[in-house]
C-alpha positions in Angstrom: -74.8 -75.2 87.0 -71.5 -77.0 86.9 -68.6 -75.8 89.0 -65.4 -75.3 86.9 -62.9 -78.0 87.7 -60.0 -76.8 85.4 -58.2 -73.5 85.9 -56.6 -72.5 82.6 -54.2 -70.1 84.3 -50.6 -71.1 83.8 -51.8 -74.2 81.8 -50.6 -75.3 78.4 -53.4 -75.8 75.9 -53.3 -77.3 72.4 -55.6 -75.9 69.7 -55.6 -77.7 66.4 -57.0 -75.9 63.4 -55.6 -72.7 65.0 -55.7 -70.8 61.8 -59.3 -71.8 61.1 -62.3 -69.6 61.8 -63.3 -70.9 65.3 -59.7 -71.9 66.2 -58.2 -68.5 65.6 -61.0 -66.7 67.5 -60.6 -69.2 70.4 -56.8 -68.7 70.6 -57.3 -64.9 70.6 -59.8 -65.1 73.4 -57.5 -67.4 75.5 -54.5 -65.2 75.1 -56.5 -62.0 76.0 -58.2 -63.4 79.0 -56.2 -66.2 80.7 -53.2 -65.0 82.7 -49.9 -66.8 81.9 -51.5 -69.3 79.6 -49.4 -71.1 76.9 -51.3 -71.8 73.7 -49.8 -74.1 71.1 -51.6 -74.0 67.7 -51.4 -76.5 64.9 -52.7 -76.0 61.4 -51.7 -77.2 57.9 -52.9 -74.0 56.2 -54.4 -76.0 53.3 -55.9 -74.3 50.3 -59.5 -75.5 50.7 -60.3 -71.8 50.8 -58.2 -68.5 50.4 -55.1 -69.0 52.5 -54.7 -65.2 52.9 -57.6 -65.3 55.3 -55.9 -67.9 57.4 -52.7 -65.8 57.3 -54.7 -62.8 58.4 -56.1 -64.6 61.4 -52.6 -65.7 62.4 -51.4 -62.1 62.2 -54.3 -61.0 64.4 -53.3 -63.7 67.0 -49.7 -62.4 66.9 -50.9 -58.9 67.6 -52.9 -60.1 70.5 -50.0 -62.1 71.9 -47.8 -58.9 71.8 -50.4 -57.0 73.7 -50.6 -59.7 76.3 -47.0 -60.6 77.1 -47.8 -62.9 80.1 -49.3 -65.3 77.6 -47.2 -67.5 75.4 -48.2 -68.4 71.8 -46.5 -70.8 69.4 -47.7 -71.9 66.0 -46.8 -75.2 64.3 -47.5 -75.7 60.7 -48.5 -79.3 60.3 -51.2 -81.9 59.6 -52.9 -83.7 62.4 -53.0 -86.7 60.1 -49.2 -86.8 60.4 -48.8 -89.0 63.5 -45.1 -88.1 63.9 -45.9 -84.4 64.2 -48.6 -85.0 66.8 -46.4 -87.4 68.8 -43.5 -84.9 68.8 -45.8 -82.1 69.9 -47.2 -84.1 72.8 -43.7 -85.2 73.8 -42.5 -81.6 73.9 -45.5 -80.1 75.8 -47.5 -81.1 78.8 -51.0 -80.3 77.7 -53.7 -79.8 80.2 -56.5 -79.3 77.7 -56.6 -80.2 74.0 -59.2 -78.5 71.7 -59.4 -80.4 68.4 -60.9 -78.0 65.8 -58.8 -79.2 62.9 -61.1 -80.9 60.3 -62.1 -80.8 56.7 -65.3 -78.9 56.7 -68.1 -78.5 54.2 -71.0 -80.8 53.3 -70.9 -80.4 49.5 -67.1 -80.6 49.2 -67.3 -84.1 50.9 -69.3 -85.4 47.9 -66.5 -84.6 45.4 -63.4 -84.9 47.6 -64.0 -87.7 50.1 -60.4 -88.6 50.7 -59.5 -85.4 52.6 -62.4 -86.1 55.0 -61.1 -89.5 55.9 -57.5 -88.1 56.3 -58.3 -85.1 58.5 -61.5 -86.1 60.3 -60.9 -89.8 60.9 -57.1 -90.4 60.8 -56.3 -87.0 62.2 -58.7 -87.4 65.1 -57.5 -90.9 65.8 -54.0 -89.5 66.2 -55.2 -86.9 68.7 -57.0 -89.6 70.7 -53.9 -91.8 70.7 -51.8 -88.9 71.9 -54.3 -88.1 74.7 -54.1 -91.8 75.6 -50.3 -91.9 75.8 -49.9 -88.4 77.3 -52.9 -88.1 79.6 -54.7 -84.7 79.5 -57.3 -83.2 81.9 -59.8 -82.6 79.1 -60.2 -83.3 75.4 -62.7 -80.9 73.7 -63.5 -81.6 70.0 -65.6 -80.2 67.2 -68.6 -82.1 66.0 -71.3 -80.6 63.9 -75.1 -80.1 63.6 -74.8 -82.1 60.4 -74.9 -85.3 62.5 -78.7 -84.8 62.8 -79.2 -85.4 59.1 -82.9 -85.4 58.2 -84.0 -85.7 61.8 -87.7 -84.9 61.8 -87.9 -83.8 65.5 -87.0 -80.2 66.1 -85.3 -78.6 67.9 -82.4 -81.0 67.6 -81.5 -82.5 71.0 -78.3 -84.3 72.0 -80.6 -87.1 73.2 -81.9 -87.7 69.6 -80.8 -90.7 67.7 -78.3 -89.6 65.0 -77.6 -92.8 62.9 -78.7 -91.5 59.5 -76.1 -89.0 58.2 -76.8 -87.6 54.7 -73.2 -86.7 53.9 -69.7 -88.2 54.4 -68.8 -85.0 56.4 -71.7 -85.8 58.8 -70.6 -89.4 59.0 -67.1 -88.4 59.9 -68.3 -86.1 62.7 -70.6 -88.8 64.2 -67.6 -91.1 64.0 -65.6 -88.7 66.0 -68.2 -88.8 68.8 -68.1 -92.6 68.7 -64.3 -92.8 68.8 -64.1 -90.3 71.6 -66.7 -92.3 73.6 -64.6 -95.5 73.1 -61.4 -93.8 74.3 -63.2 -92.2 77.2 -64.4 -95.6 78.3 -61.2 -97.6 77.6 -58.7 -95.0 78.9 -60.7 -92.7 81.2 -60.1 -89.7 79.0 -62.5 -86.8 79.8 -63.9 -85.7 76.5 -66.6 -83.3 75.3 -67.9 -83.0 71.8 -69.5 -79.8 70.5 -72.1 -79.8 67.8 -71.7 -76.4 66.1 -74.6 -74.8 64.2 -73.8 -72.7 61.1 -71.0 -70.5 62.5 -70.5 -67.1 60.9 -68.8 -63.8 61.5 -65.9 -61.6 60.4 -63.0 -63.4 58.7 -65.1 -66.5 58.4 -65.1 -69.3 55.9 -65.6 -68.2 52.2 -67.5 -71.4 51.4 -70.3 -70.4 53.8 -73.4 -68.8 52.3 -73.1 -65.3 53.8 -69.5 -65.0 52.5 -69.9 -66.6 49.1 -73.1 -64.7 48.4 -71.3 -61.5 49.1 -68.5 -62.4 46.7 -70.9 -63.4 44.0 -73.0 -60.2 44.3 -69.9 -58.1 44.1 -69.0 -59.8 40.8 -72.5 -59.4 39.5 -73.1 -63.1 39.6 -76.4 -64.9 40.6 -76.7 -66.4 44.0 -78.6 -69.7 44.3 -81.0 -70.1 47.2 -81.6 -73.8 47.7 -84.9 -75.5 48.3 -86.6 -72.5 46.7 -85.8 -70.5 49.9 -87.6 -73.0 52.2 -84.6 -73.7 54.4 -83.9 -72.5 57.9 -80.5 -72.3 59.6 -79.6 -71.8 63.2 -76.9 -69.1 62.5 -74.5 -68.8 65.4 -72.1 -65.9 65.8 -68.5 -66.9 66.3 -68.1 -65.0 69.6 -70.9 -67.0 71.0 -69.3 -70.2 69.9 -66.0 -69.2 71.5 -67.8 -68.4 74.8 -69.4 -71.8 74.7 -66.1 -73.5 74.0 -64.4 -71.6 76.9 -67.1 -72.7 79.3 -66.7 -76.3 78.2 -62.9 -76.3 78.4 -63.1 -75.4 82.1 -65.6 -78.2 82.9 -64.2 -81.6 82.3 -66.6 -84.6 82.8 -65.8 -86.2 86.2 -64.1 -89.6 86.3 -65.9 -92.3 88.1 -66.0 -96.1 88.1 -69.1 -98.3 87.7 -70.3 -101.3 89.7 -67.9 -103.4 87.6 -64.9 -101.4 88.7 -64.3 -100.1 85.2 -64.5 -96.4 84.2 -67.9 -94.9 83.4 -67.0 -92.9 80.3 -66.3 -89.3 81.3 -68.0 -88.1 78.2 -70.4 -85.3 77.1 -71.9 -83.8 74.0 -73.4 -80.3 73.7 -75.2 -78.3 71.0 -73.9 -74.8 70.5 -76.4 -72.9 68.4 -78.5 -69.8 68.5 -81.7 -71.7 69.3 -83.4 -69.4 66.7 -83.5 -70.7 63.1 -83.7 -68.0 60.4 -85.4 -68.5 57.0 -82.9 -68.3 54.2 -84.8 -65.6 52.3 -84.9 -63.4 55.5 -81.2 -64.1 55.9 -80.5 -62.9 52.3 -82.6 -59.7 52.9 -80.6 -58.9 56.1 -77.3 -59.6 54.3 -78.1 -57.3 51.4 -79.3 -54.5 53.7 -76.1 -54.7 55.8 -73.8 -54.9 52.7 -75.4 -51.7 51.4 -75.2 -50.1 54.8 -71.5 -50.9 55.1 -70.8 -49.6 51.6 -69.8 -53.0 50.2 -72.6 -52.7 47.6 -74.2 -49.6 46.1 -77.6 -48.4 47.4 -79.2 -49.0 43.9 -78.0 -52.6 43.6 -80.6 -54.8 41.9 -80.7 -57.8 44.2 -83.8 -59.3 42.6 -81.9 -59.7 39.3 -79.1 -61.6 41.0 -81.2 -64.2 43.0 -82.3 -67.6 41.8 -84.4 -70.1 43.7 -83.3 -73.6 43.1 -84.1 -77.2 44.4 -82.4 -78.7 47.4 -78.8 -80.0 46.8 -77.5 -83.4 47.7 -76.3 -83.5 51.3 -78.3 -80.5 52.5 -81.1 -80.6 55.1 -84.2 -78.2 55.2 -83.6 -77.0 58.8 -81.1 -76.9 61.6 -82.3 -75.9 65.0 -80.3 -76.4 68.3 -81.8 -77.4 71.6 -79.4 -75.8 74.0 -81.1 -76.8 77.2 -78.0 -78.7 78.4 -75.8 -75.7 77.7 -78.0 -73.4 79.7 -78.4 -75.9 82.6 -74.7 -76.5 83.0 -73.2 -73.1 82.2 -76.0 -70.6 82.5 -75.2 -69.6 78.9 -76.8 -69.6 75.5 -75.8 -67.8 72.3 -77.7 -64.6 71.9 -76.1 -62.5 69.1 -78.8 -61.5 66.6 -78.3 -62.4 62.9 -78.5 -58.7 61.9 -75.8 -57.7 64.5 -73.5 -60.5 63.4 -74.0 -59.9 59.7 -73.3 -56.1 60.3 -70.0 -57.0 61.8 -69.1 -59.3 59.0 -70.0 -56.6 56.3 -67.8 -54.0 58.0 -64.9 -56.5 58.2 -65.4 -57.4 54.6 -65.2 -53.8 53.4 -62.0 -53.2 55.4 -60.3 -56.6 54.5 -61.0 -56.3 50.8 -60.4 -52.5 50.8 -63.7 -51.7 49.0 
């Protein structure tokens, strides 16, 4: 196992995408558990999905900050693609760790709205890299995605696998992030770690994700479409497990070293963070409907069969995602372990409360 080389106590940390699903949960965890930490959050609060959920997450962070007065929390509304905002923020604060979670997410949306992916995921990330170059940090941690594996035939997906065949623009931008980070690590000796997240879910998650959108459709009496006729598997990863993984990584920056040529060996790593247990979509739908009934979101006599439709695979989708987390276990003694039923149960209970059903 690695020995942590960054103590977050009394440090200043930047979290971009702080009103996002993973970002908000990470900020909350840091404020709760790290003494005297200062967390600066940036988010543009765009309307890709219901902004009220992002506002809810920010209110939850504010509550946590009030309960933990030794920690400091500040929110900046801004776009990481705006270079002036990023430069001003880095000039104002001396960041020890930067966690870049701001990105335009979603595979299918990238087919119809490619411009926003280039702006957020390429230009925005470039601005973060440039800021880390001009204002040296101890560690840059950034979100990649399991989407980089594309139609990789070998499972489970390993970070050692070749990932040069993305099947969506979203995946291409995330692979580009890894390449850009590697170049900056090599040129400017910036310790960086990329995290390939696998199908993250949980309370106050993204409404465009299947578990959330299915729930909304079922409540409206609409039909849910199950792609590839149900022959898909996803490595669903509960958000608390993701946050634990990110926290481990933040405290373990790749070590700087020079090669035989006297130039830096890139202080660069990439990890998968997934549940290492892919679930069939039909099984997932069954668990979802059972927990929605149990939580009182849907009535006990709801006719699920009348609201399910098996349809072909959609462009940009892949039949399976499956994380090899050997590196994560080796370096941190950790692997995600929350069961799908437990995680969906927590989501269903949150959904009932949030939407006052």
